[in-house]
MARLUMZA-715483 format. One record per residue (C-alpha): x negated, y negated, z negated. Coordinates in steps of 0.05 Angstrom, whole numbers, padded with zeros to 5 digits, always signed. Layout:
XYZ...
***
This chain:
-03771-05890+01372-03833-05898+01340-03896-05865+01357-03896-05822+01294-03824-05796+01303-03836-05786+01377-03897-05742+01358-03855-05704+01304-03797-05692+01356-03850-05663+01406-03884-05621+01355-03816-05592+01339-03798-05576+01404-03868-05544+01421-03858-05501+01361-03788-05475+01380-03806-05455+01450-03843-05388+01430-03781-05370+01385-03733-05387+01446-03773-05351+01498-03783-05289+01452-03708-05276+01443-03710-05278+01370-03664-05333+01349-03655-05350+01419-03595-05394+01435-03584-05347+01499-03565-05277+01471-03587-05216+01505-03530-05189+01551-03525-05116+01563-03492-05088+01621-03424-05057+01606-03443-04986+01629-03456-04919+01595-03505-04866+01605-03520-04790+01596-03576-04766+01552-03611-04700+01566-03641-04642+01529-03691-04603+01571-03706-04533+01549-03766-04500+01581-03789-04429+01587-03817-04383+01603-03780-04334+01559-03788-04260+01579-03719-04224+01581-03681-04287+01574-03623-04293+01623-03584-04354+01595-03592-04408+01547-03536-04447+01511-03538-04509+01467-03486-04524+01413-03475-04585+01368-03418-04602+01321-03367-04610+01373-03381-04543+01410-03422-04506+01460-03442-04522+01532-03415-04456+01552-03348-04476+01520-03350-04542+01557-03354-04509+01625-03287-04471+01608-03256-04537+01575-03274-04599+01613-03236-04643+01564-03294-04632+01519-03346-04688+01514-03402-04650+01483-03461-04618+01514-03449-04598+01589-03468-04533+01621-03538-04538+01643-03570-04543+01712-03621-04488+01721-03689-04490+01759-03726-04425+01745-03744-04425+01671-03721-04500+01659-03649-04514+01635-03628-04584+01635-03567-04604+01590-03531-04669+01599-03493-04704+01540-03448-04754+01581-03420-04788+01522-03487-04823+01501-03490-04779+01439-03558-04762+01409-03548-04705+01358-03598-04698+01302-03588-04623+01302-03569-04571+01353-03565-04495+01359-03598-04461+01415-03569-04390+01438-03609-04350+01486-03579-04292+01517-03624-04234+01538-03620-04190+01599-03597-04133+01556-03540-04175+01526-03570-04186+01460-03559-04256+01432-03614-04295+01393-03592-04355+01352-03628-04403+01317-03588-04452+01276-03609-04525+01255-03663-04544+01307-03680-04616+01297-03679-04659+01362-03729-04713+01373-03702-04764+01420-03743-04809+01468-03715-04869+01504-03726-04857+01581-03691-04917+01610-03656-04981+01593-03687-05030+01541-03700-05033+01465-03646-05091+01461-03591-05053+01502-03610-04981+01495-03610-04930+01547-03614-04859+01567-03654-04812+01518-03685-04743+01528-03705-04688+01482-03749-04631+01499-03759-04563+01469-03800-04501+01484-03757-04439+01488-03813-04393+01467-03825-04434+01404-03752-04431+01386-03749-04355+01402-03813-04341+01360-03784-04380+01300-03721-04333+01301-03765-04272+01301-03809-04291+01240
***
């Protein structure tokens, strides 16, 4: 091997190292674990006079999922004071959901077509991971009253 071809080979190797190490064009593809995750929608209050919150997507409502465990949509919430945390066990991230808040007097307030903004809270960019969406119940109820 001549001195010129040796330098050209070395230069080619040096130029390939950043590409291989960055994962772009890597000869070693990223391997993701074969697991699933649940995404979460957190609805926060306080909302005076609200006794229950239900979320619905195109597959149904969380309250319906409580009666029909075969549904994979939004699951019934865990409630901690004025925070309702809903789980989506099938890794779905609906773009739009409906919020239904039931008042202490039995009245139902419904706001259709609320856009959901998801934020990844785990995993990685390459493999994905659990997401979370948050919404303020007061803002949702205020928009239904206007």
